[in-house]
C-alpha positions in Angstrom: 109.5 112.8 77.2 109.9 115.7 79.1 109.7 118.4 76.4 105.7 116.4 74.8 105.6 117.2 78.6 106.2 121.5 78.8 104.8 121.8 75.6 101.6 120.8 76.5 101.3 122.4 79.5 102.6 125.2 77.7 99.6 125.1 76.1 96.8 123.9 78.5 98.2 126.3 81.4 96.8 129.5 79.5 93.4 128.1 78.3 92.5 127.2 80.9 93.2 130.0 83.5 91.9 132.0 80.0 88.8 130.5 79.8 88.5 130.8 84.1 88.7 134.0 84.0 86.7 135.1 80.7 84.1 132.1 80.2 80.8 132.7 81.4 79.5 129.9 83.9 77.8 128.1 81.8 80.7 128.4 79.3 82.5 127.1 81.3 79.8 124.3 82.3 80.0 122.5 78.9 83.5 123.0 78.7 84.1 120.3 82.3 81.4 118.4 81.3 83.4 117.3 77.9 86.3 116.9 79.8 84.7 115.1 82.2 83.0 112.8 79.5 85.9 112.1 78.4 87.3 111.3 82.1 84.2 109.1 81.9 85.3 107.3 78.4 89.0 106.4 79.8 87.4 105.4 83.9 85.8 103.0 80.8 88.4 101.2 79.6 88.9 101.0 82.9 86.5 99.1 84.5 86.9 97.4 82.3 84.0 97.6 79.4 85.5 95.9 76.9 82.6 96.5 73.8 82.2 99.5 72.0 78.9 100.3 72.7 79.3 100.1 76.6 82.2 102.5 76.5 79.9 104.8 74.3 78.0 104.6 76.4 79.2 105.1 79.7 80.3 108.2 79.6 76.8 109.0 78.0 74.7 108.9 80.3 77.1 110.6 82.6 76.5 113.6 80.2 73.0 113.0 80.0 73.0 113.2 84.3 75.7 116.5 84.2 72.4 117.8 81.5 69.4 116.9 84.3 71.8 118.3 87.3 71.6 121.7 86.1 68.6 121.9 84.3 67.3 120.4 87.8 68.7 123.4 88.7 71.7 123.0 90.4 71.4 124.6 92.7 69.0 122.6 94.5 70.8 119.5 94.7 74.3 120.8 95.0 74.4 120.1 98.8 72.9 116.6 98.3 75.8 116.2 96.1 78.7 117.6 97.8 77.4 114.8 100.8 77.6 112.8 99.0 81.1 112.9 97.2 82.4 113.5 100.7 80.6 110.2 101.9 82.7 108.8 98.8 85.5 110.2 99.5 85.9 109.0 103.1 84.7 105.4 101.0 87.6 105.6 98.9 90.3 106.5 101.4 89.8 103.0 103.6 89.2 100.9 100.5 93.0 101.7 98.9 94.2 101.8 102.2 93.8 98.1 102.0 93.1 97.8 97.9 94.6 94.9 96.9 96.1 94.6 92.9 93.4 92.1 91.6 92.7 91.5 87.9 89.2 90.5 89.2 86.3 91.8 86.0 82.8 89.9 87.4 80.0 91.6 86.0 79.9 92.8 90.2 82.7 94.1 89.6 82.2 96.4 86.9 79.1 97.8 87.8 80.7 98.9 90.8 83.4 100.1 89.1 81.1 101.8 86.9 78.8 103.7 89.7 82.4 104.9 91.6 82.6 106.2 88.3 80.4 108.4 87.9 80.5 109.4 92.2 84.3 110.6 91.4 83.3 112.5 88.2 79.0 114.1 88.6 80.0 115.8 92.0 83.3 117.3 91.2 81.8 118.7 87.8 78.8 120.6 90.2 81.4 121.4 92.5 83.3 123.8 90.1 80.2 124.7 87.9 78.5 125.8 91.2 81.9 127.5 92.7 82.8 129.3 89.5 79.0 130.8 89.6 79.8 131.9 93.2 78.7 136.0 93.1 81.7 137.1 95.2 84.6 135.9 92.9 84.3 132.6 91.4 86.6 132.6 88.9 88.7 133.2 91.3 87.6 130.3 93.8 88.2 128.7 90.9 91.9 129.3 90.1 92.9 129.4 93.9 91.7 125.4 94.1 94.2 125.0 90.7 97.0 126.2 91.6 96.6 125.1 94.9 96.3 121.5 93.9 99.0 122.0 90.8 101.7 123.5 94.1 100.4 120.7 95.8 101.5 118.6 93.3 104.9 120.1 92.8 105.3 120.6 96.7 105.0 116.3 96.4 107.1 115.8 93.6 110.1 117.5 94.4 110.1 116.8 98.0 109.5 113.5 97.5 112.5 112.8 95.1 114.9 114.6 98.2 113.5 112.9 100.7 111.1 110.3 99.9 111.9 107.6 101.7 108.4 105.7 103.8 106.5 104.7 100.5 102.3 105.8 101.2 100.6 103.3 98.9 103.8 100.6 97.6 101.4 98.1 96.4 99.3 101.3 94.5 101.1 103.6 93.5 105.3 102.7 94.5 107.0 106.4 93.7 104.5 108.2 96.2 106.0 109.1 99.7 104.8 110.5 102.7 107.2 112.6 102.7 106.0 113.8 99.2 102.6 114.3 101.1 104.3 116.4 103.3 105.6 118.8 101.2 102.6 119.3 98.6 100.7 120.0 103.0 103.3 123.0 103.1 103.8 124.3 99.4 99.3 124.7 99.8 99.4 125.4 102.8 101.9 128.3 102.7 99.9 129.1 100.0 97.1 129.0 101.4 98.7 131.3 103.8 99.8 133.8 101.5 95.6 134.1 100.0 94.4 134.1 102.4 96.5 137.4 104.5 96.1 138.5 101.4 92.4 138.6 101.1 91.6 138.7 105.1 88.3 139.3 106.3 89.8 138.0 109.9 92.9 136.0 110.8 90.3 133.7 111.9 88.5 133.6 108.0 92.7 132.5 106.9 93.0 129.9 109.4 89.7 128.7 108.2 91.3 129.0 104.5 94.0 127.2 105.9 92.4 124.0 107.4 90.3 123.6 103.7 93.2 124.2 101.9 95.3 121.7 103.6 91.6 119.0 103.9 91.3 119.5 100.3 95.2 118.8 99.2 94.8 115.3 101.5 91.7 114.0 100.0 93.1 115.6 96.3 95.7 112.4 97.3 92.5 110.2 97.9 91.9 110.8 94.5 95.6 109.8 92.7 96.0 106.9 94.6 92.3 105.8 93.2 93.0 106.7 89.6 96.1 104.4 90.3 94.5 101.4 91.7 91.7 101.2 88.6 95.3 101.8 85.9 97.4 98.8 88.3 93.9 96.7 88.2 93.6 96.9 85.1 97.2 96.7 83.2 97.8 100.2 82.2 99.6 102.6 82.9 98.1 105.8 82.4 94.0 106.3 81.2 94.7 107.5 77.1 97.3 109.4 75.7 95.5 112.4 74.8 97.7 114.8 75.8 101.4 114.2 75.0 103.7 113.6 78.0 100.8 113.4 80.3 98.7 111.2 79.4 95.3 111.0 79.8 92.2 113.2 81.0 92.0 111.4 84.8 96.0 112.1 84.6 94.7 115.8 84.7 92.6 115.8 87.1 92.4 113.1 88.9 93.6 115.0 92.7 90.7 117.7 91.7 87.8 114.7 91.2 88.5 114.5 94.6 90.0 118.3 95.7 86.8 119.7 94.9 83.7 119.0 96.3 85.9 119.1 99.6 86.8 122.0 99.2 83.7 123.9 98.3 81.7 122.5 101.3 84.7 124.2 103.3 84.1 127.4 101.5 80.5 127.0 102.8 81.7 126.1 106.5 83.7 129.1 106.8 81.1 131.2 105.6 78.7 129.7 108.4 
């Protein structure tokens, strides 16, 4: 399992970094839409949508919404999408903090979970596309966000392994601890501080970047917990088995779906 995980990471990371730095925003938007489409297909399994047509139509509907948002154009809709995403993730924080594992799958609950999937994926796609398309160093800012989340995950893993005692959400994800969260915040905060000092416009801007980074990472934890809750309620370990050693697309982007809108909102705030 570890070997497969390392091989998959060695293949994916150069592809992701190269795509972000070399592709135009249009190409990035298309690839991200396809990735989010697969994520919605996996989400349909966790709703769960039982029939094959419904599991195919659901991601198709999500892709259609992304296409319509692109045509709108996206820049006109982005503020509304970011505010909707922030409100949703604040609600998700409340939900996961009080969630119980249940196997109920009534029609109303399936509709609610289907809508939630779109609230998770569409604003995240829009935020990443708009971030990449920023006139000043959009690709580098996108890469900064990804590295921020990767470092937070790594910091949480190692700190949790070394010092983990207090469970973060024992019902949803027994392996996660508060010490792991603190480790992730320290790792990501130091990275943001170094990046801010290197590209600093002012000490105040650097402090603001660190604050935005920490808030982004805290919301990324909510994204992770939300997917864990969905999987536990559905009785599965991974969202799918598309990526050897890693599980599914959602298992790789769950933190990013919550982090991307918050990060873009934070950058917009820094520029005020």
